[in-house]
KOLVEXKE-520267 format. One line per 5 residues: their letters; for each residue x, y, z of N, C-alpha, C. Coordinates in nm, 2 decimals. Each point is the difference from the previous one (the first is absolute). Example, Ala and Ser with C-alpha at 12.3 -4.5 7.8 and 13.67 -1.06 7.14 Angstrom:
! residues 2
as> 1.32:-0.57:0.78:-0.09:0.12:0.00:0.09:0.12:0.00  -0.04:0.11:-0.07:0.09:0.11:0.00:-0.08:0.11:0.08
! end
This chain:
! residues 84
mnykv> 1.91:-0.07:0.02:-0.06:-0.07:-0.12:-0.10:0.05:-0.03  -0.01:0.13:-0.06:-0.11:0.05:-0.01:-0.13:-0.06:-0.10  -0.10:0.03:0.02:-0.09:-0.05:-0.13:-0.07:0.11:-0.08  -0.08:-0.03:-0.08:-0.04:0.14:-0.09:-0.13:-0.04:0.02  -0.12:0.12:-0.04:-0.13:-0.04:0.06:-0.08:0.05:-0.12
vytks> -0.09:-0.07:-0.05:-0.09:0.03:-0.10:-0.16:-0.02:0.07  -0.10:0.06:-0.05:-0.14:0.04:0.05:-0.06:-0.08:-0.15  -0.08:-0.06:0.02:-0.12:-0.06:-0.08:-0.12:0.12:-0.03  -0.08:-0.01:-0.07:-0.08:0.08:-0.01:-0.11:0.02:0.10  -0.03:-0.12:0.04:-0.07:-0.03:0.10:0.07:0.08:0.17
afkdi> 0.11:-0.02:0.02:0.04:0.09:0.07:0.01:0.12:0.00  0.02:0.05:-0.09:-0.04:0.19:-0.04:-0.15:0.00:0.04  -0.06:-0.03:-0.04:-0.16:-0.01:0.02:-0.02:-0.01:0.14  0.08:-0.08:0.09:-0.04:-0.04:0.14:0.07:0.11:0.07  0.10:0.05:-0.06:0.11:0.14:0.09:-0.10:0.12:0.01
kkldr> -0.12:0.00:-0.13:-0.08:0.13:-0.03:-0.06:0.00:0.09  -0.07:-0.12:0.07:-0.09:0.01:0.07:0.03:0.00:0.18  0.11:0.00:0.01:0.04:0.01:0.13:0.02:0.17:0.05  0.01:-0.01:0.11:0.01:0.14:0.07:0.15:0.05:0.00  0.06:0.12:0.04:0.13:0.05:-0.01:0.07:-0.06:0.11
vakrk> -0.04:-0.04:0.10:0.04:-0.03:0.12:0.08:-0.17:-0.04  -0.13:-0.06:-0.02:0.04:-0.12:-0.09:0.08:-0.07:-0.12  0.01:0.12:-0.03:0.08:0.01:-0.14:0.12:0.03:0.05  0.05:0.04:0.13:0.12:0.04:0.01:0.09:-0.12:0.08  -0.14:-0.05:0.09:0.04:-0.11:0.08:0.02:-0.13:-0.09
iknki> -0.01:-0.03:-0.11:-0.01:-0.10:-0.08:0.18:0.04:-0.10  -0.02:0.12:-0.04:0.11:0.04:-0.04:0.13:-0.02:0.05  -0.02:0.04:0.14:0.12:-0.04:0.11:0.04:-0.14:0.01  -0.07:-0.07:0.02:-0.02:-0.16:-0.01:0.06:-0.02:-0.12  -0.04:0.00:-0.11:0.04:-0.06:-0.11:0.18:0.05:-0.01
eaylq> 0.00:0.13:0.03:0.16:0.03:0.02:0.09:-0.13:0.06  -0.07:-0.01:0.13:0.09:-0.04:0.11:0.03:-0.16:-0.06  -0.11:-0.04:-0.02:0.00:-0.16:-0.01:0.05:-0.08:-0.16  0.05:0.15:-0.09:0.08:-0.04:-0.11:0.10:-0.05:0.01  0.10:0.02:0.14:0.12:-0.04:0.02:-0.03:-0.15:-0.02
nptsn> -0.07:-0.07:0.07:-0.01:-0.15:0.01:-0.17:-0.04:0.01  -0.05:0.00:-0.13:-0.15:-0.03:-0.02:-0.05:-0.08:0.06  0.05:-0.12:-0.04:-0.05:-0.13:0.12:0.02:-0.04:0.12  0.10:0.11:0.09:0.01:-0.01:0.13:-0.12:0.05:0.06  -0.08:0.06:-0.03:-0.10:0.08:0.08:-0.12:-0.06:-0.07
akrlt> -0.03:-0.08:-0.11:-0.11:-0.02:-0.06:-0.04:-0.14:0.00  -0.16:-0.02:0.03:-0.04:-0.11:-0.01:-0.08:-0.09:-0.12  0.05:-0.09:-0.01:-0.05:-0.06:-0.09:-0.17:-0.04:-0.02  -0.06:0.03:-0.12:-0.15:0.01:0.03:-0.03:-0.15:-0.06  -0.10:-0.05:0.08:-0.06:-0.14:-0.01:-0.09:0.01:-0.17
npkig> -0.03:0.08:-0.07:-0.06:0.03:-0.13:0.10:0.08:-0.10  0.07:-0.11:-0.08:0.04:0.07:-0.08:-0.02:0.10:-0.14  -0.15:-0.03:0.02:-0.05:0.08:-0.11:-0.01:0.16:0.01  0.00:0.02:0.16:0.00:0.14:0.01:0.16:0.07:0.01  0.08:-0.09:0.05:0.12:0.02:-0.05:0.09:-0.08:0.08
tyrwr> 0.16:0.03:0.03:0.09:-0.14:0.07:0.03:0.07:0.13  -0.01:0.12:0.05:0.06:0.08:0.14:-0.09:0.07:-0.03  -0.01:0.06:0.16:-0.04:0.11:0.06:0.06:0.11:0.11  0.02:0.10:-0.01:0.05:0.08:0.14:-0.12:0.06:0.06  0.06:0.03:0.11:-0.14:0.06:0.10:0.05:0.15:0.05
agnyr> -0.06:0.09:-0.03:0.02:0.13:0.01:-0.12:0.04:0.13  0.00:0.01:0.11:-0.10:0.02:0.06:-0.12:-0.08:-0.05  -0.12:0.06:0.00:-0.13:-0.07:-0.01:0.00:-0.03:-0.16  0.07:0.04:-0.08:0.07:0.01:-0.14:0.06:-0.15:-0.01  -0.04:-0.08:-0.18:0.09:-0.09:-0.04:0.05:0.04:-0.11
ivfdi> 0.12:-0.05:-0.04:0.07:0.03:-0.16:0.03:-0.15:-0.05  -0.11:-0.03:-0.09:0.05:-0.11:-0.10:0.08:0.00:-0.09  0.10:-0.06:0.01:0.12:-0.02:-0.09:0.05:-0.17:-0.05  0.09:0.03:-0.13:0.12:-0.12:-0.08:0.08:0.04:0.04  0.10:-0.06:-0.05:0.15:0.02:-0.03:0.07:-0.07:-0.08
knktv> 0.03:0.04:-0.10:0.05:-0.03:-0.14:0.14:0.06:-0.04  0.09:-0.09:-0.01:0.14:0.10:-0.04:0.04:0.13:0.08  0.03:-0.03:0.12:0.02:0.15:0.06:-0.10:0.10:-0.02  -0.15:-0.04:-0.04:-0.09:0.11:-0.01:-0.09:-0.04:0.14  -0.08:0.09:0.04:-0.09:-0.02:0.09:-0.12:0.07:-0.10
vilrm> -0.09:-0.10:-0.01:-0.12:0.06:-0.09:-0.11:0.04:0.10  -0.05:0.11:0.03:-0.10:-0.02:0.10:-0.15:0.00:-0.08  -0.07:-0.11:0.03:-0.15:-0.04:-0.06:-0.08:0.08:0.06  -0.02:0.01:0.13:-0.13:0.09:0.05:0.02:0.05:0.16  -0.05:0.09:0.05:0.02:0.07:0.09:-0.14:0.02:0.06
ghrre> -0.03:-0.01:0.11:-0.11:0.06:0.09:-0.02:-0.06:0.16  -0.14:0.07:0.03:-0.05:-0.04:0.13:0.03:-0.18:0.04  0.06:-0.04:0.10:-0.04:-0.11:0.01:-0.12:-0.09:-0.04  -0.08:0.07:0.06:-0.18:-0.04:0.02:-0.03:-0.04:-0.16  0.07:0.07:-0.10:-0.06:-0.01:-0.14:0.08:-0.03:-0.10
iyrh> 0.14:-0.04:0.01:0.09:-0.01:-0.09:0.01:-0.16:-0.04  -0.06:-0.08:0.08:-0.01:-0.15:-0.04:-0.13:-0.04:-0.09  -0.08:0.11:0.00:-0.11:-0.03:-0.04:-0.01:0.00:-0.13  0.12:0.06:-0.11:-0.03:0.02:-0.14:0.02:-0.15:-0.08
! end
């Protein structure tokens, strides 16, 4: 049961800031996690940022799930992602 992926404008801006290696790592993780998004996700304590997060090395991918669609809200280095 595959999920569809949608990126927000903020997520696109975040992607542009990343280097090529980080982009590839995040892309591979998203593809792998899409089979069962919640099994590898951690629920965030602050729902203002998003509902869930995935880990891709030192990077975090913050997302919500709505009707078989994973909405990627933000992505970035773990040091900075929760400050927004």
